Every structure is written in structure tokens, then in C-alpha cells.
BAFI-3210 file (N, C-alpha, C; in Angstrom, 3 decimals, decimal comma, padded with zeros to 6 digits):
// residues 72
n [1|2|3|4|5|6|7|8|9|10|11|12|13|14|15|16|17|18|19|20|21|22|23|24|25|26|27|28|29|30|31|32|33|34|35|36|37|38|39|40|41|42|43|44|45|46|47|48|49|50|51|52|53|54|55|56|57|58|59|60|61|62|63|64|65|66|67|68|69|70|71|72]
n.u [026,370|026,224|028,765|030,253|032,747|035,271|037,312|040,322|041,600|043,900|043,349|043,263|042,271|043,982|046,399|044,991|043,742|042,694|040,384|038,638|036,311|032,883|030,999|027,968|026,557|024,493|025,451|024,448|025,279|028,148|030,692|033,391|035,640|037,834|039,627|040,004|040,635|038,858|036,496|033,066|030,318|027,056|024,246|021,177|019,472|020,366|020,359|022,634|025,679|028,931|032,471|035,830|039,418|041,500|043,222|041,851|041,641|040,898|038,049|034,701|031,329|029,449|026,874|023,724|020,453|016,927|015,230|012,476|010,759|009,800|008,068|005,165]
n.v [-047,081|-045,107|-043,075|-041,813|-039,607|-038,872|-036,341|-034,998|-031,882|-029,113|-026,194|-024,102|-025,220|-026,573|-029,147|-031,567|-034,746|-037,964|-039,744|-041,857|-043,888|-044,276|-046,555|-046,876|-045,342|-042,884|-040,336|-039,032|-037,949|-036,963|-037,565|-036,975|-038,817|-037,611|-038,458|-041,244|-041,092|-041,555|-041,660|-041,333|-042,305|-041,817|-043,343|-042,659|-044,009|-046,649|-047,293|-047,459|-047,149|-046,411|-046,702|-045,405|-045,165|-042,200|-042,356|-043,563|-046,280|-049,576|-049,869|-050,377|-051,617|-050,183|-050,100|-051,422|-051,244|-051,567|-048,743|-046,942|-044,000|-041,573|-039,682|-039,422]
n.w [-058,072|-055,275|-053,726|-050,829|-050,012|-047,627|-046,357|-044,883|-043,860|-043,307|-041,205|-043,000|-045,241|-046,847|-047,736|-048,180|-047,302|-048,104|-046,270|-046,481|-048,362|-048,387|-049,507|-051,292|-049,503|-048,023|-046,577|-043,546|-041,224|-039,305|-036,917|-034,643|-032,668|-030,730|-028,818|-029,173|-031,795|-034,030|-036,713|-037,087|-039,060|-040,143|-041,759|-042,851|-044,554|-044,880|-042,280|-040,588|-038,671|-039,254|-038,680|-038,822|-038,575|-038,215|-040,331|-042,305|-042,283|-040,892|-040,924|-039,946|-039,281|-036,785|-035,732|-036,710|-037,616|-037,928|-037,907|-036,922|-037,756|-035,379|-036,045|-037,899]
ca.u [026,418|026,727|029,893|030,538|034,158|035,569|038,670|040,865|042,448|044,276|042,329|043,231|041,697|045,061|046,932|043,849|044,065|041,510|040,234|037,936|035,096|031,793|030,251|026,516|026,059|023,987|025,916|023,531|025,905|029,556|031,201|034,770|036,089|039,184|040,477|040,344|041,003|037,963|035,447|031,820|029,484|025,731|023,482|019,772|018,757|020,772|020,222|023,904|026,747|030,235|033,576|037,159|040,386|041,812|043,990|040,936|041,777|040,169|036,650|033,728|029,985|029,263|025,478|022,837|019,139|015,754|014,745|011,262|010,654|008,782|007,158|004,436]
ca.v [-047,159|-043,836|-043,128|-040,602|-039,534|-038,021|-035,817|-034,222|-030,780|-028,212|-025,161|-023,234|-025,982|-027,162|-030,449|-032,491|-036,172|-038,811|-040,657|-043,078|-043,882|-045,051|-046,950|-047,035|-044,650|-041,527|-039,865|-038,077|-037,370|-037,264|-037,111|-037,376|-039,176|-037,057|-039,220|-042,520|-040,755|-042,295|-040,932|-042,094|-041,855|-042,445|-043,403|-042,800|-044,910|-048,024|-047,433|-047,944|-046,263|-047,023|-045,883|-045,642|-044,335|-040,960|-042,672|-044,187|-047,739|-050,206|-049,472|-051,420|-051,173|-050,127|-050,427|-051,582|-051,590|-050,997|-047,700|-046,311|-042,610|-041,263|-038,736|-040,072]
ca.w [-056,633|-054,751|-052,816|-050,075|-049,662|-046,476|-046,438|-043,773|-044,304|-042,225|-041,014|-044,183|-046,348|-047,653|-047,297|-048,162|-047,212|-048,228|-045,135|-046,846|-049,164|-047,798|-050,688|-051,215|-048,314|-048,084|-045,270|-042,928|-040,047|-039,015|-035,623|-034,371|-031,325|-030,772|-027,904|-029,833|-033,173|-034,911|-037,409|-037,158|-040,170|-040,106|-043,013|-042,441|-045,451|-044,562|-040,827|-040,073|-038,237|-039,527|-038,198|-039,352|-037,875|-038,922|-041,532|-043,260|-042,206|-039,777|-041,067|-039,634|-038,916|-035,335|-035,422|-037,848|-037,083|-038,567|-037,026|-037,441|-037,365|-034,370|-036,692|-038,980]
c.u [026,988|027,870|030,031|031,999|034,350|037,044|039,031|041,708|042,934|043,222|042,227|042,630|042,730|045,466|045,826|044,333|042,761|041,459|039,497|036,729|034,076|030,843|028,792|025,952|025,542|024,287|024,971|024,120|027,338|029,855|032,602|034,923|037,556|040,139|040,945|040,762|040,212|036,921|034,229|030,919|028,146|025,058|022,031|018,992|019,103|020,615|021,490|024,750|028,037|031,311|034,881|038,136|040,720|042,618|043,129|041,019|040,968|038,706|035,740|032,383|029,821|027,857|024,685|021,485|018,059|015,150|013,538|011,195|009,545|007,742|006,489|003,947]
c.v [-045,844|-044,050|-041,783|-040,652|-038,550|-037,642|-035,077|-033,107|-030,012|-027,102|-024,190|-023,943|-026,598|-028,510|-031,486|-033,936|-036,972|-039,794|-041,934|-042,827|-044,769|-045,363|-047,225|-046,431|-043,275|-040,939|-038,793|-037,462|-037,833|-036,828|-037,665|-037,755|-038,771|-037,785|-040,509|-042,333|-041,590|-041,352|-041,838|-041,459|-042,576|-042,346|-043,671|-043,748|-046,371|-048,333|-048,027|-046,797|-047,019|-046,125|-046,324|-044,823|-043,117|-041,198|-043,335|-045,702|-048,262|-049,757|-050,648|-050,797|-051,285|-050,583|-050,520|-052,024|-050,970|-050,014|-047,064|-044,897|-042,426|-040,301|-039,430|-039,069]
c.w [-056,104|-053,767|-052,127|-049,660|-048,517|-046,549|-045,161|-044,383|-043,086|-042,157|-042,190|-045,388|-047,266|-047,070|-047,153|-048,177|-047,238|-047,066|-045,501|-047,717|-048,468|-048,936|-050,354|-049,934|-048,691|-046,712|-044,744|-041,673|-039,884|-037,588|-035,434|-032,909|-031,279|-029,831|-028,577|-031,286|-034,176|-035,487|-037,497|-038,206|-040,090|-041,473|-042,645|-043,338|-045,196|-043,081|-040,215|-039,540|-038,473|-038,958|-038,847|-038,523|-038,730|-040,194|-042,604|-043,285|-041,015|-039,760|-040,733|-039,266|-037,411|-034,967|-036,718|-037,308|-037,941|-037,575|-037,679|-036,900|-036,336|-034,934|-037,871|-039,982]
res [x|x|x|x|x|x|x|x|x|x|x|x|x|x|x|x|x|x|x|x|x|x|x|x|x|x|x|x|x|x|x|x|x|x|x|x|x|x|x|x|x|x|x|x|x|x|x|x|x|x|x|x|x|x|x|x|x|x|x|x|x|x|x|x|x|x|x|x|x|x|x|x]
***
């Protein structure tokens, strides 16, 4: 089962902190909500968007849908 790990570091690349593992995900996108301090992760194969807080806790699926490509 593939796993994608997400880490936080300072700008120098030091002080690495593990934010979370997204099991069986093929991460295709990341975005940060800096106001709410949440990380959003998309998986184009599972058609899901999951999020977690900056500490790697409170993880849940935000959206899940069968999406068809507009390009054939």
C-alpha cells in the first residue's frame, strides 16, 4: 500500500516535523489554509481531498467524487 508523507521544515530545511501520512494516496496537489492552519491534499486516482491540521491531527476527507476528465 503506497504512502505519501508530508513534512514541515523551517526555511533552511532544518527542524523537520512529520505532519502526517496519507495512506494509499497518490498525492497530486497540496495547499495550505494559513488562516485556519490546515493542509489540504488531493489524490487524482481516488478522487478525494483530505485535510489535516498543521500538527498532523484531525485528519478527514473533505470531498470524494467520481470526476471525469474533460479531455478525452
